[in-house]
C-alpha positions in Angstrom: 18.5 -19.8 -31.1 15.7 -19.3 -28.6 14.4 -15.7 -27.9 15.1 -14.8 -24.4 12.4 -12.8 -22.2 13.1 -11.4 -18.9 10.3 -11.8 -15.7 9.7 -10.1 -12.9 7.3 -11.3 -10.5 6.4 -8.8 -8.1 4.4 -9.7 -5.0 3.0 -6.7 -2.7 2.4 -7.4 0.9 -0.2 -5.1 2.7 -2.3 -4.8 5.2 -3.9 -1.2 6.6 -4.0 -0.4 10.0 -6.4 -2.4 12.0 -5.4 -1.1 15.4 -7.9 1.2 17.4 -5.3 3.8 18.4 -7.2 4.9 21.3 -6.9 1.5 23.1 -4.3 0.0 21.3 -6.1 -2.9 20.5 -6.7 -4.8 17.1 -9.7 -4.8 15.9 -9.5 -7.5 13.3 -6.5 -10.4 12.8 -5.8 -10.0 9.3 -2.4 -9.3 10.2 -0.9 -11.9 11.7 -3.3 -14.8 10.4 -1.9 -13.6 6.7 1.8 -14.3 8.5 0.9 -17.4 9.4 -0.6 -18.4 5.9 0.8 -16.3 3.1 4.1 -14.3 4.1 5.3 -17.8 5.8 4.2 -19.8 2.9 5.8 -17.2 0.2 9.0 -17.2 1.7 9.0 -20.7 2.1 8.7 -21.1 -1.9 11.3 -18.8 -2.5 13.7 -20.7 0.0 12.5 -23.8 -1.5 13.5 -22.4 -5.0 17.4 -20.9 -4.8 17.3 -20.1 -8.4 14.1 -17.6 -8.0 14.6 -14.3 -8.2 11.5 -11.9 -7.7 10.6 -8.5 -6.0 8.4 -8.4 -2.7 7.0 -4.9 -1.6 6.5 -4.6 2.2 3.9 -1.9 2.8 5.2 -0.2 6.5 2.3 0.1 7.6 2.2 -3.6 7.8 5.3 -3.8 9.3 4.6 -1.4 12.0 1.8 -4.0 12.7 3.9 -7.3 12.6 6.4 -5.8 15.0 3.8 -4.6 17.5 2.8 -8.3 16.9 5.9 -9.5 17.9 6.1 -7.1 20.7 3.1 -8.7 22.1 4.5 -12.2 21.9 7.6 -11.1 23.5 6.1 -8.8 26.5 2.8 -11.3 26.8 1.0 -8.3 26.8 -1.9 -9.2 24.5 -3.3 -6.8 22.2 -5.4 -8.5 19.7 -8.7 -10.1 21.3 -8.9 -13.4 19.4 -4.9 -14.4 20.2 -6.2 -13.7 23.6 -8.6 -16.5 23.2 -6.0 -18.7 22.1 -3.8 -18.5 24.6 -6.5 -18.2 27.6 -6.5 -20.6 30.1 -9.9 -22.4 31.1 -9.8 -21.7 35.1 -12.9 -19.1 34.3 -16.1 -19.5 31.9 -15.9 -17.7 28.7 -17.7 -14.5 29.0 -20.9 -14.0 26.3 -18.5 -11.2 24.6 -16.1 -13.9 24.2 -18.2 -16.6 22.8 -19.5 -14.0 20.5 -16.3 -13.1 18.9 -15.6 -16.7 18.6 -18.6 -17.8 16.5 -18.2 -14.3 14.4 -14.8 -14.7 13.5 -13.8 -18.1 13.6 -15.6 -19.2 10.6 -14.3 -16.5 8.3 -12.3 -18.3 5.9 -12.7 -19.5 2.5 -15.2 -22.7 3.4 -14.7 -24.5 0.4 -10.9 -24.7 0.8 -10.1 -24.3 4.3 -13.1 -25.2 6.3 -14.6 -28.4 4.3 -11.3 -30.3 3.9 -10.9 -30.7 7.8 -14.0 -33.1 8.8 -13.8 -31.9 12.7 -13.5 -28.5 11.7 -16.4 -28.9 9.4 -18.2 -30.2 12.2 -18.1 -27.5 14.4 -19.3 -25.3 11.8 -22.5 -27.7 11.2 -23.3 -27.7 14.7 -23.3 -24.0 14.9 -25.1 -23.5 11.6 -28.1 -26.2 13.4 -28.4 -23.9 16.4 -27.9 -20.3 14.3 -31.6 -20.3 13.5 -32.8 -20.1 16.9 -31.1 -16.6 17.1 -28.8 -14.8 19.0 -29.3 -17.3 22.5 -28.4 -20.2 21.0 -24.8 -19.3 21.2 -25.4 -19.8 25.0 -25.6 -23.7 23.7 -22.5 -24.0 22.8 -19.8 -25.2 25.6 -16.6 -23.8 26.4 -14.9 -26.8 25.0 -16.7 -26.0 21.6 -15.5 -22.2 21.5 -11.5 -23.6 22.7 -11.9 -26.2 19.7 -13.2 -23.8 17.2 -10.4 -21.0 18.1 -7.9 -23.8 17.7 -9.2 -24.6 14.3 -9.2 -21.5 13.4 -5.8 -21.1 13.5 -4.6 -24.3 12.2 -6.5 -23.6 9.0 -5.0 -20.5 8.8 -1.5 -22.0 8.6 0.6 -22.0 5.7 0.6 -25.0 3.6 4.2 -25.5 4.4 3.8 -25.0 8.0 1.4 -28.2 8.0 3.7 -30.0 6.1 6.8 -29.6 8.3 5.5 -28.8 11.7 4.9 -32.2 13.6 2.8 -30.2 16.4 0.3 -28.9 13.4 0.4 -32.4 12.0 -0.8 -33.8 15.1 -3.0 -31.5 16.3 -4.9 -31.8 12.9 -4.8 -35.7 13.4 -6.4 -35.3 16.3 -9.1 -32.8 15.4 -10.9 -32.7 18.8 -10.8 -32.1 22.5 -7.6 -29.7 22.1 -6.0 -29.2 25.6 -4.6 -26.1 27.5 -1.2 -27.6 26.3 -2.0 -27.7 22.9 -3.2 -24.6 22.9 -0.4 -23.0 24.6 1.9 -24.8 22.0 0.2 -23.7 19.1 0.2 -19.8 20.7 4.3 -20.3 20.8 3.9 -21.6 17.2 2.0 -18.9 16.3 4.4 -16.2 17.8 7.6 -17.7 16.4 6.0 -17.6 12.8 4.7 -14.0 12.8 7.7 -12.6 14.9 10.0 -14.1 12.6 8.2 -12.6 9.4 10.2 -9.8 8.9 13.5 -11.3 9.1 12.6 -14.0 6.6 12.3 -11.8 4.0 15.7 -9.5 5.0 17.7 -12.8 5.2 16.3 -13.8 1.3 17.2 -9.7 0.0 20.5 -9.9 2.0 21.4 -12.9 0.0 20.5 -11.5 -3.5 17.3 -14.0 -3.8 14.9 -10.9 -4.0 14.2 -7.7 -3.9 12.6 -5.2 -1.3 11.0 -2.3 -2.1 8.3 -0.2 -0.5 5.2 1.7 -0.4 4.3 5.6 1.2 4.0 4.6 4.6 0.1 4.2 5.4 -0.4 3.2 1.8 -2.3 6.4 0.4 -3.8 6.8 -3.0 -1.2 9.9 -3.9 -2.1 11.1 -6.7 -5.6 11.9 -5.0 -3.6 13.3 -2.1 -1.7 16.0 -4.5 -4.8 16.6 -7.0 -8.1 15.2 -6.7 -8.5 16.6 -10.6 -6.0 13.6 -11.4 -9.0 11.5 -11.0 -10.4 13.1 -14.3 -7.6 12.5 -16.7 -8.6 8.9 -17.2 -12.1 9.7 -16.3 -13.3 13.5 -17.5 -16.6 13.0 -16.0 -15.7 11.6 -12.7 -17.5 13.3 -9.3 -15.0 15.0 -7.1 -15.9 15.7 -3.6 -17.4 18.8 -2.7 -14.1 20.2 -1.1 -12.5 20.4 -4.3 -8.9 19.4 -3.4 -7.1 18.0 -0.2 -5.0 20.8 1.2 -1.4 20.5 1.5 -1.6 17.0 -0.4 1.8 16.9 -2.4 3.6 17.8 1.6 1.7 14.4 2.9 2.6 12.5 0.0 6.6 13.8 0.7 5.9 12.9 4.3 4.3 9.4 3.6 7.1 8.7 1.1 10.0 9.9 3.3 9.2 7.9 6.2 8.7 4.8 4.2 12.1 5.3 2.7 13.1 5.9 6.5 11.2 2.9 8.1 13.0 0.7 5.0 16.4 2.0 5.7 16.1 1.2 9.6 14.5 -2.4 8.9 16.4 -3.7 6.0 20.0 -1.5 6.2 19.6 0.2 3.0 17.4 2.6 1.2 14.9 0.9 -1.4 15.5 1.1 -5.3 12.1 0.8 -6.3 8.4 2.1 -4.9 5.6 0.8 -5.4 2.6 3.2 -5.0 0.0 2.1 -3.6 -2.5 0.5 -5.7 -0.1 1.3 -8.4 -1.7 4.7 -8.8 0.6 7.2 -10.2 1.0 10.4 -11.9 3.5 13.0 -13.3 3.9 14.8 -10.1 4.0 12.1 -7.9 6.9 10.6 -10.5 8.9 14.0 -10.0 8.7 12.9 -6.0 9.7 9.8 -6.6 12.7 10.8 -8.7 13.8 13.9 -6.5 14.2 11.3 -3.5 16.8 8.9 -6.2 14.3 6.3 -6.7 15.1 4.2 -9.7 11.9 2.5 -10.7 8.1 2.2 -10.1 5.3 0.5 -11.6 1.7 0.4 -12.6 -0.8 -1.0 -14.9 -0.5 -1.6 -18.4 -3.3 0.0 -18.7 -2.1 3.1 -17.2 0.3 2.9 -20.1 -2.6 2.5 -22.9 -4.4 5.8 -21.7 -0.7 7.6 -22.0 -0.3 6.5 -25.3 -3.7 6.9 -26.5 -3.1 3.5 -27.4 -6.5 1.4 -25.7 -7.4 -1.7 -27.9 -3.8 -2.4 -29.0 -1.6 -5.3 -28.1 0.4 -5.5 -24.8 3.3 -2.3 -25.1 4.5 -2.7 -21.5 7.1 -5.4 -21.9 9.7 -2.9 -21.3 10.5 -0.3 -19.2 9.3 3.5 -19.9 10.5 6.6 -18.3 8.2 9.9 -18.2 10.3 12.8 -20.1 12.0 14.7 -17.5 12.4 12.3 -15.0 15.3 9.5 -14.6 13.3 6.4 -13.0 12.0 3.9 -15.1 8.4 2.7 -15.2 7.2 -0.5 -15.4 4.1 -1.6 -16.3 2.5 -5.0 -15.2 0.8 -7.3 -17.6 -2.9 -7.0 -16.5 -3.7 -10.6 -18.1 -1.0 -12.8 -16.8 -1.2 -11.0 -13.5 -5.0 -11.7 -13.4 -4.5 -15.5 -14.4 -3.0 -15.9 -11.3 -5.0 -13.7 -8.9 -8.3 -15.3 -10.5 -8.2 -18.0 -13.1 -5.5 -20.5 -11.9 -6.5 -21.1 -8.6 -9.7 -23.6 -10.5 -7.0 -25.5 -12.3 -4.8 -28.3 -10.9 -1.4 -26.5 -9.9 0.9 -28.1 -12.7 -1.3 -27.4 -15.2 -1.5 -23.8 -14.2 1.9 -23.2 -13.7 2.6 -25.0 -17.5 0.1 -22.8 -18.8 1.6 -19.8 -17.4 5.1 -20.6 -18.4 3.8 -21.6 -22.3 2.3 -17.8 -21.9 5.8 -16.5 -21.2 7.2 -18.6 -24.0 5.0 -17.3 -26.7 5.7 -13.7 -25.7 9.6 -14.4 -25.8 9.1 -16.3 -29.4 6.8 -13.4 -30.8 9.4 -10.6 -29.9 11.8 -8.7 -32.5 14.8 -10.1 -32.9 17.2 -9.2 -30.6 14.6 -8.1 -28.1 14.4 -9.1 -24.9 11.0 -8.9 -23.6 10.6 -7.9 -20.0 7.4 -9.4 -18.6 5.7 -7.6 -15.2 3.5 -9.7 -13.3 2.6 -7.8 -10.1 -0.4 -8.9 -7.3 -1.1 -9.3 -4.2 1.0 -11.7 -2.2 -1.8 -12.5 0.1 -5.6 -12.6 -0.7 -5.9 -15.3 -3.6 -4.3 -18.3 -2.1 -7.4 -19.0 -0.1 -9.1 -19.5 -3.1 -6.4 -22.2 -4.4 -6.0 -25.5 -3.6 -3.2 -26.1 -0.5 -2.7 -22.2 -0.1 -1.0 -22.5 -4.1 1.7 -24.9 -2.7 1.5 -27.1 -6.2 1.2 -24.1 -8.1 3.9 -21.8 -6.9 6.1 -24.8 -6.2 5.8 -26.1 -10.0 5.8 -22.4 -11.4 9.2 -21.5 -9.3 10.8 -25.2 -10.6 10.1 -24.4 -14.1 11.2 -20.8 -14.2 14.1 -21.5 -12.4 15.3 -24.3 -14.9 14.2 -22.6 -17.7 16.9 -22.4 -21.0 15.7 -19.2 -21.8 13.3 -17.6 -19.7 14.9 -15.9 -17.0 13.2 -14.2 -13.5 14.9 -11.1 -12.6 14.3 -7.9 -10.3 13.0 -4.3 -11.4 16.4 -3.1 -9.6 18.4 -5.0 -11.9 16.3 -4.4 -14.9 16.0 -0.8 -14.5 20.0 -0.8 -14.5 20.4 -3.3 -17.8 17.4 -2.7 -20.2 16.7 -0.4 -23.1 14.3 2.1 -21.7 11.5 3.9 -23.9 10.5 7.5 -23.6 6.7 8.1 -22.3 6.1 11.7 -23.5 2.9 11.9 -21.2 1.1 10.5 -18.6 -2.5 9.8 -17.6 -2.9 9.3 -13.8 -4.6 5.9 -13.3 -4.3 3.3 -10.8 -3.9 -0.6 -11.5 -7.8 -1.2 -11.2 -9.3 -0.6 -14.5 -6.4 2.5 -14.8 -8.5 5.0 -13.1 -9.1 5.8 -9.6 -13.0 5.2 -9.5 -12.7 2.4 -6.8 -11.3 5.4 -4.6 -13.2 8.6 -5.7 -16.3 9.8 -7.6 -19.1 7.7 -5.4 -21.6 9.5 -3.3 -20.1 7.6 -0.1 -16.2 7.6 -1.5 -16.3 11.6 -2.1 -18.4 12.1 1.5 -15.4 10.2 3.4 -13.1 12.6 1.2 -14.6 15.3 2.5 -14.4 14.3 6.4 -10.9 13.6 5.7 -10.6 17.4 4.4 -12.0 18.8 7.1 -9.9 16.9 9.8 -6.9 18.2 7.6 -8.2 21.8 7.9 -8.6 21.2 11.6 -5.0 19.8 11.5 -3.6 22.6 10.0 -5.4 25.5 12.0 -4.4 23.5 15.3 -0.5 23.4 14.5 -0.3 26.9 13.2 -2.0 27.9 16.3 1.1 26.7 18.3 -1.0 25.1 21.2 0.5 21.2 20.4 3.8 20.0 21.9 6.3 18.4 19.8 4.6 15.0 20.8 1.5 15.9 20.9 2.0 17.2 17.4 3.7 13.9 16.2 0.8 11.8 17.7 -1.9 14.0 15.9 0.5 13.5 12.6 0.4 9.5 13.0 -2.7 9.7 13.1 -3.8 11.6 10.2 -1.3 9.6 8.2 -3.6 6.5 9.1 -6.7 8.3 7.9 -5.0 9.1 4.6 -4.4 5.3 3.9 -6.3 4.0 0.7 -8.3 1.2 2.1 -10.8 3.2 3.6 -12.1 5.0 0.3 -11.9 1.4 -1.3 -14.5 -0.1 1.1 -17.0 2.7 0.9 -19.3 1.9 -1.8 -22.8 0.1 -1.6 -21.4 -2.6 -4.4 -19.0 -3.8 -1.1 -20.5 -6.3 1.2 -22.3 -5.0 4.4 -20.1 -6.2 7.3 -17.2 -5.6 5.6 -18.3 -2.3 4.5 -19.4 -1.5 8.2 -15.8 -3.0 9.9 -13.8 -0.5 7.6 -16.3 2.3 8.0 -16.1 2.3 11.7 -12.8 2.0 12.0 -12.4 4.7 9.8 -14.6 7.4 11.7 -13.0 6.1 15.0 -9.6 6.9 13.5 -10.9 10.6 12.2 -12.1 11.3 16.1 -9.0 9.9 17.6 -7.5 12.9 15.4 -10.0 15.5 16.5 -9.3 14.2 20.2 -5.5 14.5 19.7 -6.2 18.2 18.4 -8.2 18.8 21.5 -11.1 19.7 19.4 -14.6 18.1 20.0 -15.3 15.3 17.5 -18.0 16.6 15.0 -21.5 15.0 14.8 -21.2 13.8 11.6 -18.5 11.1 12.7 -21.3 9.4 14.5 -23.2 8.6 11.1 -22.4 5.8 9.0 -20.6 6.8 5.4 -21.8 3.6 3.7 -23.5 0.5 4.0 -22.7 -1.8 1.3 -24.8 -4.2 -0.1 -23.5 -6.4 -2.1 -23.2 -10.1 -1.5 -20.2 -11.6 0.7 -17.8 -13.6 -1.1 -16.5 -16.5 0.6 -13.0 -15.6 2.4 -12.1 -14.1 5.6 -10.5 -11.0 4.2 -12.8 -10.2 1.5 -10.9 -11.0 -2.1 -8.4 -8.4 -3.5 -6.5 -10.5 -5.4 -4.8 -8.6 -7.7 -7.2 -6.2 -6.8 -10.2 -5.8 -9.3 -12.3 -8.1 -11.5 -10.4 -9.2 -14.4 -10.1 -6.9 -17.3 
């Protein structure tokens, strides 16, 4: 008799808040572009394979932005400048800022997988390269027709592979390749609106049908253990430098607020409270697990490197193929198989899809075969559901289709969800937890360098100002709520991720600028002068850019 193994595939869907809340404008288009390409494809693959079960983690700040886009399409009031260019008529010439946005944005994609396979799109890029060396004024040599075709091709390239295969409009436009009409662009704009606006409902239907489990994350994706206690960074890295401010004031209350907002958001959107919470960046600590348990959360998850640190078992074989429970809490904690997760995140994009799927299934079969008699391993595979696919041929279509098909039909590998596993699997006791994340098992990606620590110190100063103004009673309830939303946004983990000279300069500049703008807005909402310190960049970045529009976060770290 074959040994069984249970498998949980957990896809984490997240984008930080790209809105300039002073104007309502989107500063980056990544939310709707990922909805077109990745959220659409990931839902379609699950729909195509009814025997598959998986967990999809939807972060509330992502859902907020998807709903914002749905409102834009419904009302016709567009707050994303790239969408305005796609919908723009041709009755007036494009302005220089519009031209500059087109050429700055519309080549931000993986060129090998998303530009070069399409000769008309590659031709637009080749023409731009031929002019680029002439300097900034070379943009004047590009016609409006060039710009309209370029913005059209950008959206065609960002369409999910399942959309490209199933939608006659996309197929026709890609075949024609050039000279797109206003009617073409308007039809494409309508399709974009249909896909983006239907994203949340599509996953809700999969959950209602019992095909997936939906989980959540504290609302604005904060690095919760650090909000609670900066010193948690030293549990895994005792020598980690900390911000000068020492700690984040009222951090535990802020984590409670993010968590409670997420639970309310999930119940409102999906009709029931979530069974589980994937903490931002898989970052856990004992105090955070207590907060989750207090709210009746049944499961959470992190990295097996955190489990190894907690057990003092560095260098030992995988220990995480079972749920664990921290002594004194009631919730199950699952630890991702880092090697298998990183195979999907970083390696299989270089393989043929069928071969990669067969190899992955073979790895799972080997885990089952080496289990102790009577034991059913539970293998947790957790990674981003959006960022690695542009590095795959055809957005991972052949890999995911083959993988889901093999798993759904497998005689002794069973896909399941964390909620089902938390109810049915034997749980091991974890007497001690060393705080850490799914990146190297520590927090060095978010704290410890001079730039990251300075970003934290600026946030601490803003939080202290927030506390003083709120205590004074000078704000109305509505003004206080607006200031608290701005504060919550500034507490997101992504701002600290991008600080550091090892990151590409253009990506650092974008996130640095938006973070400082969000802090400045918070001061204005508090009716305080904006500190002069917010006028200067925190980090500049010197790393080499990778191919790919959103910069690669895949499963959030280089393979360990």
